[in-house]
C-alpha positions, 0 to 999 in steps of 0.5 A, a space after each residue: 443448464 446455467 447451473 450446471 454450467 457455472 459448476 463446470 467453471 468451478 472445477 476447470 478453475 480448481 483444477 488450473 490452479 498452481 502452486 508458485 512457490 519461492 526461496 527467499 533468503 532476506 538478507 543486507 545488501 549493500 550498493 548505490 542504488 540512486 547512482 550517488 550513495 553506497 549505502 546497506 539495502 535489504 533484499 532477496 537471495 543478495 540481490 536488489 532489486 529481487 525478480 517480481 513475482 507472477 502467479 496466476 488467477 486461483 494460485 497459490 502462492 507459497 513463500 520461504 522466509 529465511 531471516 538472515 537480518 539481525 533484526 525479526 521480519 515479517 511480509 506482507 502482500 498488499 493488495 490480497 484479502 488473506 480471508 480465512 488466513 488472516 494471521 498471514 497479512 503480514 504486520 508485526 505485533 498486527 497478526 503476527 510476532 515478526 520472523 526472528 532473526 536467523 530462522 525460517 517460516 513458511 507464508 501460503 498465500 491464497 490468491 482464490 479469485 483475486 487478479 491484478 497489480 499488486 506488490 509484496 513488501 516487508 511489514 517489519 520495523 517498516 523494511 519496505 523504505 530499504 528496498 525490501 519490495 517487489 512487484 505481484 502480478 497476479 495474470 487474470 485467467 479471463 478476458 481483460 477489460 481492453 485486449 493487450 498485446 504484450 504487457 510491462 512493469 514499471 515500479 517508482 521508489 524513493 531512495 534517501 541516503 541512509 536506513 529508515 531507522 537509522 534516520 528516525 533515531 538520529 531526529 529522535 536523538 536530536 534536542 531540537 528537530 528543527 536543527 534536521 536538515 530535510 533530506 529530499 531522496 533521488 528517484 527510482 525507476 524498476 528499482 534503478 537510478 531514474 537517470 538510467 534505467 531502460 529504454 521502454 520498447 515499443 512497437 508499432 500498431 501494437 498495444 501495451 498494458 503498462 503495470 504501473 505500481 508506487 513503491 515509494 516512502 513518502 514521494 508522489 510519482 507523476 507518469 506521462 508518455 507525451 505523445 501518447 493517451 492512455 486508458 486506465 482499466 486497473 487500480 488496486 486489482 480492481 478492473 475499471 470501465 475503460 477511462 482515459 487519462 493524459 498520465 497519471 499521479 499516485 501516492 505511496 501504494 497505489 497501483 494503474 494498468 493502463 492501455 497504451 497503442 503504439 504509434 503507426 510509424 517507428 520514424 519517432 521514438 518519443 521519451 516518457 516522463 516521471 515527477 518526483 514530489 513531496 507535497 509536504 518537502 515543497 511546502 515546508 522545506 522549499 525542495 523542487 519536484 525531481 524530474 525523470 525523463 526516459 525513451 520511448 524507444 520505437 527504433 535504434 538511432 531513430 530520432 527523438 521527437 520533442 511534445 509540447 508538455 502543456 501544464 498539469 492543470 490542463 491534463 486529464 488525471 485520474 480522479 477517483 471518484 471520476 472512475 468505475 468499477 468493471 462490473 457495474 456493481 454500485 453503491 453499498 447502502 451504510 449501515 454504519 458510519 466512522 469518522 476518523 480525523 488526521 491529526 498532529 502536534 509537535 513534542 517536546 523536541 519539535 518532533 512532528 507525531 502522528 494520529 487517527 485517533 485521540 491516540 498514537 497507534 503504537 504496538 502492544 504486548 501481544 499481537 492483537 489478533 492473537 488477542 481477539 482469538 483468545 479473548 473469547 465474548 470480551 473481544 467483541 469490547 473495544 477496551 479490551 486491545 488497549 487504547 493505543 491500537 485505537 482498536 473499532 470492532 466491527 460486526 459481521 457484514 454490515 456495511 461500513 461506512 469511513 470518512 477520513 478528515 484531513 484539516 491539515 497540510 500534509 498529502 495520505 495514502 491509507 491502505 486499508 489491510 484486508 479488503 478493497 473499499 468503495 469510494 463514494 466521496 471527496 472534498 475539501 475540509 479544514 482552512 486551506 487558505 493557511 497554507 495558500 492552497 486550492 480547496 479540494 473539488 467535492 465531487 461524488 464518485 459515478 453510477 458504479 465507485 471504484 473499488 481500491 485499496 489506497 485511497 488518497 486523502 489530500 491536504 485540507 480535504 477528505 475521503 469518505 468509502 464504504 466495505 463491507 464486512 465480508 472477512 472477520 480477521 483484524 485489519 491494519 487502516 494505516 497512512 502509506 507514508 513511512 513517517 506517518 505509519 512510523 508516527 502514529 497513524 493508523 487505527 486496527 478494524 477487528 472484524 466478526 471476533 465471534 465468527 473469526 474464533 469459529 474459523 481461524 486458528 494461529 499456526 502452531 508454527 508462528 505462537 512457538 515462534 512468539 514464545 521464542 522472542 519472548 513475545 504472549 499470544 494470549 489475553 487482552 493487550 496486556 498478556 492479562 485477561 479481563 480489562 487489566 491493560 496493566 504493564 502496556 507502556 502509556 498511551 500516547 494522547 494528542 493535547 486536548 
């Protein structure tokens, strides 16, 4: 009887699935998003911010992209697995060639059984840093962990006075980058100046789900509603066991859902607090955090009740090891361990460069996915991808344990494309006393470790995570601080290339799109056969 019920449920689920189609004209827009600086940015259909995307679990999301920029573009659905359609994942020269200026391309994203809080952003030339991003909400077809009456989405961004590539090219043009005056960004809340954001409206006794998305470039954000408790029920599109906290601390790319119950009376209004800060600039340049407040409105004209603010050390924040997954999955036993260490060095112009391996990640001449599909049995040898890719080849269905060590004074968030990872352990690594930092606490995960796609690695700390290699493809792992990713803080996982070759082939439209740009679509990282990598620019290795 149970078998028939499961089959019937699957049939109903598939019948309910829809095809949601959007037309996106990606182009330049102009405005003063932060209320101060008028500048060029990237929007969709002439708007910035542009509308959030809402679909149901099981739906197919179809995005017809027209590129009105003067450079290539691509999009990434941050957190979606794209299982079976690796070529739609988005990162330029990893899984595709960018969409050329003036051309069209259609992405088809199958949500399958995923649901929760995600976002869509550009993944060519770091265009997400210039406004090309929006929330992606996949609504569940099942009962939530905690019932609620209404849901709201809040987004946090840091916003700079100049475009990303303008800043980077200026830094690289300096004879001595130490002369650079640091540029501290302002914060945007829900796409607008953080000081002029519309109120959150609460109705007494109602229960609200707040979906919080950190779409920032480099800054961390803290969010609280003093006088109200929050209960975390989701992180990065994965349901969690309810966890009561005082606030959220989020790095670039991370998302949470929290339940907040409104007070019984509308006697008072309240203020929420959003703090934007860069751990690096706090230390190196002495910038203070920027604090924004917004109204939580229960009633027009009601007085605002001021709640004393205790220090952060006395508040409860959602530590990744303290969270537990709602489906109660226990730790996976590891078959293999890969240890990665964050490194940085200064070039001759005193420009900071980053690496997650022995060399900086740099794109090669053939999209890495195309190499994995065209090199036959040699695709199982990491050398064919070129040393610039920092490629690791994984076996099908093996459980991989990744340890990321961070012996330097910068905090990071790392995003795993194509997978969620099980957070097993965090702790200290390196000598934090050199920066007068408090050592990272050593913490083991609970009985049912939390899964998520974007994890924090604190300065002088490490994180240990696990995942099963059940999604054949080429998947990026990179720091989600845009400047660190630009500087080379990334590796590539080539997952089960033998299985990949049997199951997937790149759509002809994508191959032709590469050819029109003069980009090679077969061969090793240099477009040659075998291990002949001649023609690749030299890899940049860390000083020994």
